[in-house]
N, C-alpha and C positions, 0 to 999 in steps of 0.2 A: 863179228857180224857186219861191220864197216859202217859208214856214214850214209844215211839214208834221208832223201829230201822228202820231209813231211809237210802237209797241209791241213788246217783245222778250219772249218767253216764256223764262223760265230756271227751273232746278230750285231748289228750297229751298237745296240746298247751295251751289249757284252764288251765291244771293243772299246767305248767309252770309258767303262768301268776298268778295263785291263790298262788303259793308259793313265788313267788316275792312280791305280794301284797294281803295278806291274806284279805283284806277289799273288795275284788272283789267277796267273798262268797256272800254278800248279793244281788248282782246283779244275780249271778246264781240261787239263790233261786227263783227268779220271774218264771223260767222255769219249771213249774210244771210236764211237760210232759216227762222230763228225769228223775223224780224223782219216787222212788216206794219204799215200806216198807214192813217190816215183822212183822207188827202190835206189839204187847207187847211181841212176842215169843223169842226176842233175848237172855234173859237170859237162858231160857230153851234149845235153841238150841246151844248156848255156851257150856252147860253143855254136851249136847249130843255129840258135835264135839270134845270136849277137855277132858272131864272127870272131869273138873274143876268147882268148883262153886264160887271160891275166885275171886271178881272183882276188889281187891285191888292189885293184881298181874295178871293184864291181860297178857295172852300169846299172842304176837303179831308175833311169829315166827313159827306157825303151823295153824292149822285150825282155831285157834282164830281169825285170820285176817278175815276171812269169816265175822264174826259178828262185830269186833270192828274197822276193817281197819288196816293198817300198821303204817306208821310214822303219828304222830300227828302234825296237822297244828297249833290247838289252845288248850292249855291244859285246859282252863277254860271251853270250851264248849264241848271238848271231839272229836272235829271235826278231822278226820283223813283221810286218802286216800290209795289209792292201785294204783300203776303204771299199764299201759296197759300190761306188762310183768307178774306182779303178779295176775292180774286178770285173764289172760289166764292160768297161772299154777293154780291156784286155782279152776277155772272152771273145768279144767279137772279133778283135784282130786275130786271135787264135783260130777262129773258125775260117778265116779267109787264107791262111797259110796251107798251100798245096804241098801234099806228100812229095810231089816230084821236085819241089823246089827246096823241101828241107833234105831230101836224099842227095841233091846237087851239091848241097853245103858239107857233105860229109866227106872229110878230107883225111885219110887213114895217114897219110904222111906227117901233116901237121899234128894230128891227135896223138901219134906215138911220139914224135919229135918234142912235144910239150908235155908228155906224160899226164894226159887228162885221166882223172879218175873216173872209174876204177880199175881200167885195163891198162892203164900207163902205157907201157910200149908193145901191148898186144892188141890193139883194135884192128878188127879185120870185118869180112862180110857178116858174119853171125851178130857181131855188135852192132851193126847197123840196124838191123831188124829190131834189136832190143830196145834201142832209142826210140824206133819209130813206134813200137808198142806203148812205151812210157809216155811219148807224145800224146797218143790217143787218150791216155789215162788224164794227164794234163789238162787236155781240152774238156774232157768230162767233168773233172774237179771245178773248173772254172764256169764251164756252163751251169752247174748244178747250182753254185753258189751264186752265179748271175741270176737265175731264175728265181731263186729265193730272196734276193736282195741282200745277200750276207757278205761279211768281210772274210777276209781270209788271213791267218796267221801262219807264217812259214817258218821252217828251221830245219837245219841239217843236224840230224841227231843219231 
């Protein structure tokens, strides 16, 4: 199946409860209607948004938060979250990113040399459209959560 980037919209109150009792996450997972994913595009999108390929030093202070979340709830699983305020800020920032600018950052040579997931050494033209389609989904998820003043929980699963 592979590793998929997943987002779950939750209320601020649910986030507070989750931070107090991380085991509540299992209960939240049962509500699949509030979950969406960006398929396996997370590494490619992280590169397009940040210019970085290194996942050992994930940038959680810029647009890297869009892909991997902000503060980490569980180091072992990589589950992280964004507060409603962070979601609103990042949603606004995402809406201003022009597709042309994102396309200009698509560097097949670097992506293949660095073996970005999931295509490793097989990034090409078709894969660019795949990333752009998933970017649209990412913008949609953030816009919906921002409209509802929700937090987002993120993970790769």
